[in-house]
Structure formats: structure tokens, C-alpha cells
C-alpha positions as CSV (number, residue, x, y, z in Angstrom):
1,M,124.0,97.3,199.3
2,R,124.1,98.0,203.1
3,A,120.5,97.2,203.3
4,E,120.8,93.9,201.4
5,S,123.8,92.8,203.5
6,L,121.8,93.6,206.6
7,A,118.7,91.6,205.3
8,A,120.9,88.7,204.4
9,A,122.5,88.6,207.9
10,W,119.0,88.9,209.4
11,L,117.7,86.0,207.4
12,E,120.8,83.9,208.1
13,E,120.2,84.5,211.9
14,R,116.8,83.0,211.4
15,G,118.0,79.8,209.8
16,W,118.0,80.9,206.0
17,T,120.9,80.2,203.7
18,I,121.6,82.8,201.2
19,L,121.9,81.1,197.7
20,A,122.4,84.2,195.5
21,R,122.6,88.0,195.6
22,N,121.5,90.3,192.9
23,H,120.5,87.7,190.3
24,R,119.9,89.4,187.1
25,C,118.5,88.2,183.8
26,R,117.0,89.9,180.9
27,G,113.9,91.8,182.1
28,G,114.4,91.1,185.8
29,E,116.5,91.2,189.0
30,V,116.1,89.8,192.4
31,D,118.0,91.0,195.5
32,L,118.3,87.8,197.5
33,V,117.6,84.2,197.0
34,A,117.4,82.4,200.4
35,A,116.5,78.8,201.3
36,R,115.4,77.2,204.4
37,E,114.4,73.4,204.3
38,R,112.2,73.0,201.1
39,T,111.4,76.7,200.7
40,I,113.1,79.1,198.5
41,A,112.3,82.8,199.0
42,F,113.1,85.4,196.4
43,V,113.5,88.5,198.4
44,E,113.2,92.1,197.5
45,V,115.0,94.4,199.9
46,R,113.8,98.0,200.3
47,S,115.2,100.7,202.7
48,R,114.2,104.4,203.7
49,S,115.4,106.8,206.2
50,R,112.0,108.1,206.8
51,D,108.5,106.8,206.6
52,D,106.7,110.0,205.3
53,F,105.5,108.1,202.3
54,G,105.0,104.7,204.1
55,H,107.1,101.8,205.2
56,P,109.6,100.5,202.6
57,V,107.8,97.3,202.2
58,E,104.9,99.2,200.6
59,S,107.1,100.6,197.8
60,V,107.3,97.5,195.6
61,S,105.3,98.4,192.5
62,Q,103.4,96.0,190.2
63,S,106.1,96.5,187.5
64,K,108.9,95.8,190.0
65,R,107.1,92.6,191.2
66,R,106.9,91.4,187.5
67,R,110.6,91.9,187.1
68,I,111.3,90.0,190.4
69,V,109.2,87.1,189.2
70,R,111.0,87.0,185.8
71,A,114.4,86.8,187.6
72,A,113.1,84.3,190.1
73,V,111.9,81.9,187.3
74,D,115.2,82.3,185.6
75,W,117.1,81.4,188.7
76,A,114.8,78.5,189.7
77,R,115.1,77.0,186.2
78,R,118.9,77.4,186.2
79,A,119.1,75.8,189.6
80,G,116.6,73.0,188.8
81,V,114.4,73.7,191.9
82,I,111.0,74.5,190.3
83,E,109.5,71.1,190.9
84,S,111.3,70.2,194.1
85,H,110.9,73.3,196.3
86,F,108.2,75.7,197.4
87,L,108.9,79.1,195.9
88,R,107.7,82.3,197.3
89,F,108.2,86.1,197.0
90,D,109.1,88.0,200.1
91,V,109.8,91.6,200.8
92,I,112.1,92.9,203.6
93,G,111.8,96.6,204.5
94,I,114.4,98.4,206.5
95,L,113.4,101.7,208.1
96,Y,116.5,103.6,209.5
97,R,115.6,105.4,212.7
98,D,116.9,108.9,213.5
99,D,119.8,107.2,215.6
100,G,120.7,104.9,212.6
101,S,119.4,101.8,214.0
102,P,117.4,99.6,211.6
103,E,113.8,98.5,212.0
104,I,113.3,95.4,209.9
105,R,110.0,94.1,208.6
106,H,109.8,90.9,206.8
107,I,106.7,90.1,204.7
108,E,106.6,86.5,203.8
109,G,104.7,85.6,200.7
110,A,104.2,89.3,199.9
111,F,102.9,88.6,196.4
112,D,102.4,85.7,194.2
113,A,103.9,84.6,190.8
114,E,101.4,86.8,189.0
115,G,102.6,89.8,191.1
116,R,99.4,90.0,193.0
117,V,99.3,91.2,196.5
118,D,96.9,89.4,199.0
């Protein structure tokens, strides 16, 4: 939750409005739903205290991407925004340095609705 709150504040500082947190549906979950102008981003937040196994943004598996897409489609249908907004899937990775300070990396459009990474 600490990482999600930090990511939400970071997005808000950049002009995004947080529409939902931890939206769950059968078969899926998305950490943050954020909007700016006509774009809605479904954001997965990952954090680590070390990068021995890569940066946190690299840790979103194919199966996790599918679960995010399911939750995003569910949220977008309920909100009635599928036709009116550009929808995308982002990942925010937070790497906590030894002194506890966060390094935030935001990958916009990290994967598509099929869960494919460019």
C-alpha cells in the first residue's frame, strides 16, 4: 500500500486524477485507475528494495498482465468509458534505495490489451 500511495501521489503531481484504487473483479485486479484529459491509465504498481533481479517494472508477468486487462475492462464497462476515452496499461516501478528514498520509473503503455509488451 505504501508503494501504491506513493505512485498515486506521484501521478497526481503530474496532472493525473486517481479514479479508483485496487479495483477487483472476478479474475482480475488493477492497482490504480488514473485519468488525464481523455486518457485513462490502468496502472500496476511494483516495488522492491533491491534490484538484484531487475527493476520492479520488469516483474509483471504475462498472467498478471491478463488479470490487469480483465479488471480494466470490467472497470471501463462499469464506468461507461470504453468508447469515449483512450485506454492504456502502465506500470510504475518503485525501487527503494539504501537510504529509503524511492526511485520511480513510469512506463506508459507498458503492454497492450492482449498483454503483449512492445
